[in-house]
One Martini backbone bead per residue (centre of mass of N, CA, C, O) as a GRO file, in nm:
protein
  150
    1UNK     BB    1   0.092   0.038   0.025
    2UNK     BB    2   0.072   0.355  -0.058
    3UNK     BB    3   0.178   0.657   0.043
    4UNK     BB    4   0.086   0.960   0.096
    5UNK     BB    5   0.112   1.276   0.063
    6UNK     BB    6   0.162   1.545   0.233
    7UNK     BB    7  -0.086   1.767   0.360
    8UNK     BB    8  -0.113   2.088   0.382
    9UNK     BB    9  -0.191   2.325   0.628
   10UNK     BB   10  -0.386   2.583   0.776
   11UNK     BB   11  -0.556   2.781   0.976
   12UNK     BB   12  -0.837   2.685   0.887
   13UNK     BB   13  -0.785   2.386   0.975
   14UNK     BB   14  -0.708   2.433   1.264
   15UNK     BB   15  -0.964   2.584   1.353
   16UNK     BB   16  -1.159   2.345   1.290
   17UNK     BB   17  -1.017   2.150   1.494
   18UNK     BB   18  -1.070   2.318   1.740
   19UNK     BB   19  -1.380   2.323   1.713
   20UNK     BB   20  -1.422   2.018   1.737
   21UNK     BB   21  -1.282   1.983   2.013
   22UNK     BB   22  -1.474   2.161   2.163
   23UNK     BB   23  -1.726   2.007   2.116
   24UNK     BB   24  -1.625   1.745   2.246
   25UNK     BB   25  -1.589   1.871   2.529
   26UNK     BB   26  -1.883   1.981   2.563
   27UNK     BB   27  -1.991   1.668   2.532
   28UNK     BB   28  -1.773   1.484   2.709
   29UNK     BB   29  -1.534   1.328   2.545
   30UNK     BB   30  -1.331   1.539   2.695
   31UNK     BB   31  -1.102   1.658   2.874
   32UNK     BB   32  -0.914   1.905   2.961
   33UNK     BB   33  -0.641   1.762   2.919
   34UNK     BB   34  -0.692   1.644   2.645
   35UNK     BB   35  -0.757   1.902   2.501
   36UNK     BB   36  -0.476   2.038   2.550
   37UNK     BB   37  -0.310   1.824   2.407
   38UNK     BB   38  -0.445   1.847   2.136
   39UNK     BB   39  -0.432   2.148   2.079
   40UNK     BB   40  -0.111   2.161   2.069
   41UNK     BB   41  -0.102   1.974   1.816
   42UNK     BB   42  -0.277   2.148   1.626
   43UNK     BB   43  -0.100   2.422   1.633
   44UNK     BB   44   0.166   2.247   1.510
   45UNK     BB   45   0.043   2.155   1.261
   46UNK     BB   46   0.125   2.086   0.899
   47UNK     BB   47  -0.062   1.849   0.852
   48UNK     BB   48  -0.322   1.626   0.813
   49UNK     BB   49  -0.188   1.375   0.933
   50UNK     BB   50  -0.154   1.513   1.220
   51UNK     BB   51  -0.465   1.514   1.281
   52UNK     BB   52  -0.580   1.215   1.263
   53UNK     BB   53  -0.513   1.098   1.561
   54UNK     BB   54  -0.702   1.308   1.724
   55UNK     BB   55  -0.991   1.174   1.588
   56UNK     BB   56  -1.011   0.851   1.587
   57UNK     BB   57  -1.186   0.840   1.886
   58UNK     BB   58  -1.402   1.022   1.731
   59UNK     BB   59  -1.679   1.143   1.625
   60UNK     BB   60  -1.691   1.222   1.301
   61UNK     BB   61  -1.497   1.436   1.168
   62UNK     BB   62  -1.164   1.417   1.006
   63UNK     BB   63  -0.928   1.663   0.932
   64UNK     BB   64  -0.705   1.446   0.830
   65UNK     BB   65  -0.905   1.376   0.608
   66UNK     BB   66  -0.973   1.474   0.299
   67UNK     BB   67  -1.266   1.393   0.270
   68UNK     BB   68  -1.356   1.547   0.532
   69UNK     BB   69  -1.258   1.824   0.443
   70UNK     BB   70  -1.454   1.845   0.197
   71UNK     BB   71  -1.716   1.805   0.364
   72UNK     BB   72  -1.677   2.046   0.558
   73UNK     BB   73  -1.672   2.259   0.334
   74UNK     BB   74  -1.955   2.197   0.220
   75UNK     BB   75  -2.103   2.248   0.471
   76UNK     BB   76  -2.013   2.546   0.503
   77UNK     BB   77  -2.151   2.633   0.239
   78UNK     BB   78  -2.443   2.553   0.317
   79UNK     BB   79  -2.459   2.731   0.559
   80UNK     BB   80  -2.410   2.994   0.422
   81UNK     BB   81  -2.640   2.987   0.224
   82UNK     BB   82  -2.858   2.971   0.445
   83UNK     BB   83  -2.797   3.244   0.568
   84UNK     BB   84  -2.837   3.415   0.318
   85UNK     BB   85  -3.142   3.332   0.276
   86UNK     BB   86  -3.240   3.433   0.549
   87UNK     BB   87  -3.148   3.722   0.519
   88UNK     BB   88  -3.319   3.785   0.265
   89UNK     BB   89  -3.588   3.733   0.398
   90UNK     BB   90  -3.561   3.937   0.627
   91UNK     BB   91  -3.547   4.183   0.438
   92UNK     BB   92  -3.820   4.147   0.305
   93UNK     BB   93  -3.983   4.187   0.561
   94UNK     BB   94  -3.864   4.467   0.629
   95UNK     BB   95  -4.010   4.592   0.360
   96UNK     BB   96  -4.267   4.600   0.460
   97UNK     BB   97  -4.555   4.772   0.477
   98UNK     BB   98  -4.655   4.955   0.738
   99UNK     BB   99  -4.968   4.964   0.654
  100UNK     BB  100  -5.006   4.667   0.644
  101UNK     BB  101  -4.942   4.615   0.938
  102UNK     BB  102  -5.144   4.796   1.060
  103UNK     BB  103  -5.392   4.655   0.926
  104UNK     BB  104  -5.344   4.382   1.073
  105UNK     BB  105  -5.359   4.493   1.355
  106UNK     BB  106  -5.647   4.586   1.332
  107UNK     BB  107  -5.769   4.315   1.260
  108UNK     BB  108  -5.686   4.180   1.537
  109UNK     BB  109  -5.854   4.381   1.708
  110UNK     BB  110  -6.130   4.315   1.582
  111UNK     BB  111  -6.127   4.012   1.647
  112UNK     BB  112  -6.120   4.050   1.951
  113UNK     BB  113  -6.379   4.201   1.973
  114UNK     BB  114  -6.560   3.983   1.854
  115UNK     BB  115  -6.484   3.770   2.067
  116UNK     BB  116  -6.602   3.928   2.305
  117UNK     BB  117  -6.890   3.956   2.211
  118UNK     BB  118  -6.948   3.658   2.182
  119UNK     BB  119  -6.866   3.567   2.468
  120UNK     BB  120  -7.058   3.766   2.621
  121UNK     BB  121  -7.323   3.666   2.485
  122UNK     BB  122  -7.283   3.371   2.602
  123UNK     BB  123  -7.148   3.411   2.921
  124UNK     BB  124  -7.086   3.715   3.065
  125UNK     BB  125  -6.752   3.710   3.068
  126UNK     BB  126  -6.533   3.994   3.013
  127UNK     BB  127  -6.260   4.012   3.189
  128UNK     BB  128  -6.053   3.839   3.019
  129UNK     BB  129  -6.035   4.067   2.772
  130UNK     BB  130  -5.897   4.335   2.852
  131UNK     BB  131  -5.584   4.296   2.786
  132UNK     BB  132  -5.597   4.216   2.483
  133UNK     BB  133  -5.743   4.471   2.392
  134UNK     BB  134  -5.546   4.691   2.498
  135UNK     BB  135  -5.302   4.576   2.341
  136UNK     BB  136  -5.418   4.602   2.056
  137UNK     BB  137  -5.479   4.903   2.055
  138UNK     BB  138  -5.191   4.992   2.112
  139UNK     BB  139  -5.052   4.856   1.871
  140UNK     BB  140  -5.217   4.998   1.654
  141UNK     BB  141  -5.127   5.285   1.722
  142UNK     BB  142  -4.827   5.240   1.689
  143UNK     BB  143  -4.839   5.134   1.388
  144UNK     BB  144  -4.978   5.388   1.282
  145UNK     BB  145  -4.748   5.593   1.358
  146UNK     BB  146  -4.531   5.446   1.194
  147UNK     BB  147  -4.675   5.475   0.919
  148UNK     BB  148  -4.691   5.795   0.928
  149UNK     BB  149  -4.363   5.826   0.932
  150UNK     BB  150  -4.295   5.653   0.659
   0.00000   0.00000   0.00000
């Protein structure tokens, strides 16, 4: 079996190895002493092969194996893309017309009012709805003022 050529690593790979070791320690797989020993070896590692034995007894990716490195990079890309998509969706929500938001808030207030009227007419106990109605009215007024300023 032919040995493969050493694959040099950089700070990014060492940082990923430190992150993985930290996760393993946080999950109780490593003691503080084991973590410190392995951390020291990660920080001086020059090749991926030097990282491999540090993760052989731990579940999950082994940053010393090239296939695992590629998988971790692909996972990082997927996570970054998911964060970008989430950010884009949040920005679209933030662009929502304040008047629409105010109208929806008023609609919720009216729905509460209708609920109170129906409940009161059926059961006669109106006290339970005082706080939600007051909050709905106050929120509607605040949203309306925000819409007027926009």
